[in-house]
N, C-alpha and C positions, 0 to 999 in steps of 0.2 A: 517984976517979979507977978505983981497979981497978974499982968497981962500974960504974962507966960503959962501961970497955971490958970487961968481962962481959958489959954488957946488949949491947952492939955486935954482940960475936961469937952470942953467943946471936941477933940479930934476921939477922945474913948467915947464920947457919945453919939458918935458920928458912924463910930466902928460900931456899937452895939445895935445900932438903927438899923445898920445896915446887916449886920448878922440875921439882925429877926426878921428886918425882911424879905433875906434868904430862908430862912426856916419857914418865912410864915408863905412865900412862895410855894414852897416844897408841902407843909404841911401835912393831915394826915394821909396814909401811904399802906395800903391793902397789897402784902405781897402776897401769894399761894404758896406752899409748900404740899408740895404734892407727898402720896404715904410711901415712897420707897427714898433710900437713903442719899446717893448723886443730887435730887431736888430737896432733901431737906436740908441737908448743907448748903446747898446753892440759894437756898431761900434764905440760911439765917445770915450767908455773906453778905448779902443785899442786905438786910437789916442793917446789919454792924455798918456795913461802908457809909451806908442812906442816913444812919441816924448819928453816928460819930463825924462822919465827913460833910455832909453834909445839913446836917440838922433839921432832917424829917424826923417828924413822928412816924415812924415805921413798925407795922403788926403785923405779924403773921398768921394769917390762916390757912383751917388744912383745907384742900380740895385734892380732887382726881382729874386727866387729861380732861374727858367729854365734860364732865358738867362744869370746869371750870372756864376752857376755851369758851365755851355755849354762853356761859352768864358773863362772859366780859364782853361778848358782841353783842346780848341781848339788852343786859341789866346795866354796862362799864361798870363792873365788879367781880371781880380784884384788881388794882390796878396795874399790878406786873404777875405775871408770870414766868419765871425765870429761866425752867427748863419744860418749853414745849415741845412736847412731840407731833410736830406740826401734821410730817404726812399721815397721823392717824386722823387727823381730821382735814382733810385738805379741801372741803367744798365751805367746812365753816369758816375758817381762816381767811381763803379765799376772798370769799363773800365779808368776810368784815373789813379787810383791806379795802377792797373797792366800795363797799359803804361807808368807810371812813370813820369803822368805828373802833381795829385794829391798827398797830405801830408794830412793825418787825422790827427788831433790834441786831443782838451782836447774834451768829449762826455759833451757838454756848461751846458745844463742842467739836472743837473743828477739826477733828476726824470721823465724826459723822459716829451715828450708834449704830449695833449689831439688834434685831431681835428675832427670833424665830423660833424652830425644837429643838432643844436638846436630850443629848442622852450621854451616864457617865463613860470616861475614857475607857475607866476597865473592861466596860462593854464591850466598846468599838471595840477596843482591839483584842478579846474575845472573838468575836463576830465581825472579823474585816470584811466580810461580803455586804454590810451594814451598813448603808451610807446615806439613801434616801429616806423621803416620807413612807413610799411605798414596800420600802425594802423591810421597812418597822414594822407596817402592816401585816406583814406573813408572820412573822413573829408573836403572836397576843402571850404567848406562854413567857418569854423573856419580861415581858413587862405589867408583871399580874394588875389588876384592879386588887385594891390595899381590901375590899368591899368584897371581893367575887372572884377566889383565884381562876377562875375558870373562864374567866374575860381579860383583855389587856385595856391600860389604862390609859389616858393621856392626859397629863395634869395640867388644867387649866388655870389662867389669874383670875382676881377676884374681879365681881361687877364693878364697873365704873372706870376698868382700864381700856383702852384701843387695842392695845393687844389681846385681850380677850377676846374682844367681838371679835378679831380676827383670825384665831385660833379656832374656834365655835366656828364660821366659816370655811376654814382649812380641813376642819372634822369632818362637814359634812361632804366637802370639795372631791376628797380622797377617799370617801367611801369607808369612816372611820366604824360607824357603826355596823356595818354589812361585813367589815373585817374582826366582827366581833371585840373590839376594846366600846370601852366605855369614856365619856368627859367629866372627867372630876371636877368638880367645884372644890377647887382649898380655899377658898371663903378671907384671904388676905393676904398681905406681902409675907407675916408673917410664916400664916399655913403653905405658901408654897415653899418659901426657905425652908422649912423645918421636913416638908417631906421630899425634900433634894438630901438635907445634912442626914434623914431615918436611912435612907437608901444605901449613902454610902459606909455610914458607921454600919451596915448591916453586909453592904456588897450586894445588894439587890438592884433588878432591872430597874429603869424609871427614865420616861419620856414625856419632855412636856413643855412646857411656854418659858423661856426668860430670856432676859435682854444682856446687854455688857454697855458700858461699863459700871460692876456690881463689885463689893468685896467679896460677895459669895463664890464668882465663876474664879476668883482666884485663890481663895480654898476649896475651893472642888470643883478637876478638873475635867471641864465637860466639852465634848465635839459638837456644833451645829449639823445639825442635819441637812443634805443636801432638797433640795425641793423636785429636782429633775425635767425641769421646763423653765423658760429664761421668763424675767419677768413680763409685765405685762402693764403697763401702766394704764390704760384704759380699763380693762377688768377689774384692776384693786381699786379703784376710786368708782365704778358701776358697781360694786357688788363684794369683794374682799374685805372693804371699808364699816361695810351698811349690813347692820344687825337684822333686818327684817326681809333679807335679798334671800331670792328661795333657789335660786339655783348658780349657787358660788363655782367657779371653775379653779382648778388646780392654778398656782401662782409661785412665783419667786416672790421671797420676803424682801423687797429693797433696803438697801441699807438706809437709816433715819436722818434725816437733818432735824435736827435737834436746835431751837431757835428761841431768845427772849422775846416774848407778846408782852407788849405796853398796850394800855384802851389809850385811845387819839386826845380826850379829856386831859388826862394826866400826861401825857407827853406834852401836849402845850402848857402846861402850867409848870415842869418841873426845870423849865429851861436847858440852855448848851449844857452845862459842868454835868449836870444828872443824866440828862440824856446819853452825852459824850462816854460818863462811865457805861453808859448802859448796853452801848454802842460795840464799847473794846474790849467788856470784860467776858473771857472767853480763855477755856483749859481743852487740855488733849485727856483722852485717853489713858494714857500713862499717872498723870497729874491726878485723875480723877480718883483711880484704882487704887496708887499708893492713899493716898488723903482716908479711904474710906476704908482701906484695909487697919489704917491705924486706928481710926473712930471703931473699927469693929472690937480689936484687941484690947483697948482700952473702955472698952463699954461706951463710948463717946456720941452726946446728944451731938445735935445739928449744932447749936451754938458753940460746943467744945470744941468740934471739927472746925469750925469755923476760924475760930481764935487761932487755934493751932496751924492754919492754913496760912492766915495773915502773917504769922511770927516766924511760921518757917520759907515766906517765898517772898520776903519783900519786894525784891527785885523784876518780879512777874506783876504782881499788884500796883506797884506804886505807876506802871504804865498806863496802869488804868485810868488812874482817875488824878485831880489836878494838883498841882504842889501844895495847894495850900488845903486840900482834900487830907494829904497824904501827911502834914503834919499833923491833923487833928485825927487821925487813925493811929498813929503810930502813941500817941499821946493817951489816947483811951487803952490801948494796950499794955 
């Protein structure tokens, strides 16, 4: 009996040691949460799975596309950017991969993401001749500037977003100022959302930058404007995505590839199981839209949304993780 007891204790000790070793290997992990809903819930999902499933000490830090990815390549922090809109910073991402600073994991949005300029569907229905950005710029009276209704307004995103840079460059390329339009800085994600909600509630004109997937576009039906020209990859790279480029040209906004980015040092210490998870974890626009709609309706945080997703989509997320991690995640829920 003593020998059996000793063997049992030894086995338990070894299991505890192994689990501790796995946690130590993973260690502290910083995960970037961008200031929009889909990125927030994905960061929370990664935190929950890495903490509960793999024993990491995961921490979420706030970030934005440009400063986060730049910091990952230059400073090696944060460790993970779950929702990296890599087409907005192609040179930085490519250089980071080439120089051994970054590792690209999953293409997290399986059917791609959409960015561009949008207008309310009720306005598009009332003016079927307006389909392109050039069409918009012929009618400043339909999209009045909230500060000066003698001018039209293009609503931009907050500073720090890659989409804000592109919108500013397209505003120049299409001659927004000459067409008597101002470029409105909405100040924050909440300010941008609020400007759309306000226009809808008052049945007013609105045009500006937005993206999908989002819960807001599920609530307010919007129409994406055509750019009137084919996509020119070289021009996009040369000037449309570069804030200080002085001579941007008209260009189509390509569908974005959204990928998870990991710093090289973390990928090396994370191990096969964790990198296996980050390489497999991906979802569709439809999945994200439904999740974000639930979050909006329930005023839920990213953490709440992550737990709701895990509770409602076990068959999906179990494909991403090891069997051992799956059991720990289920127990934690």
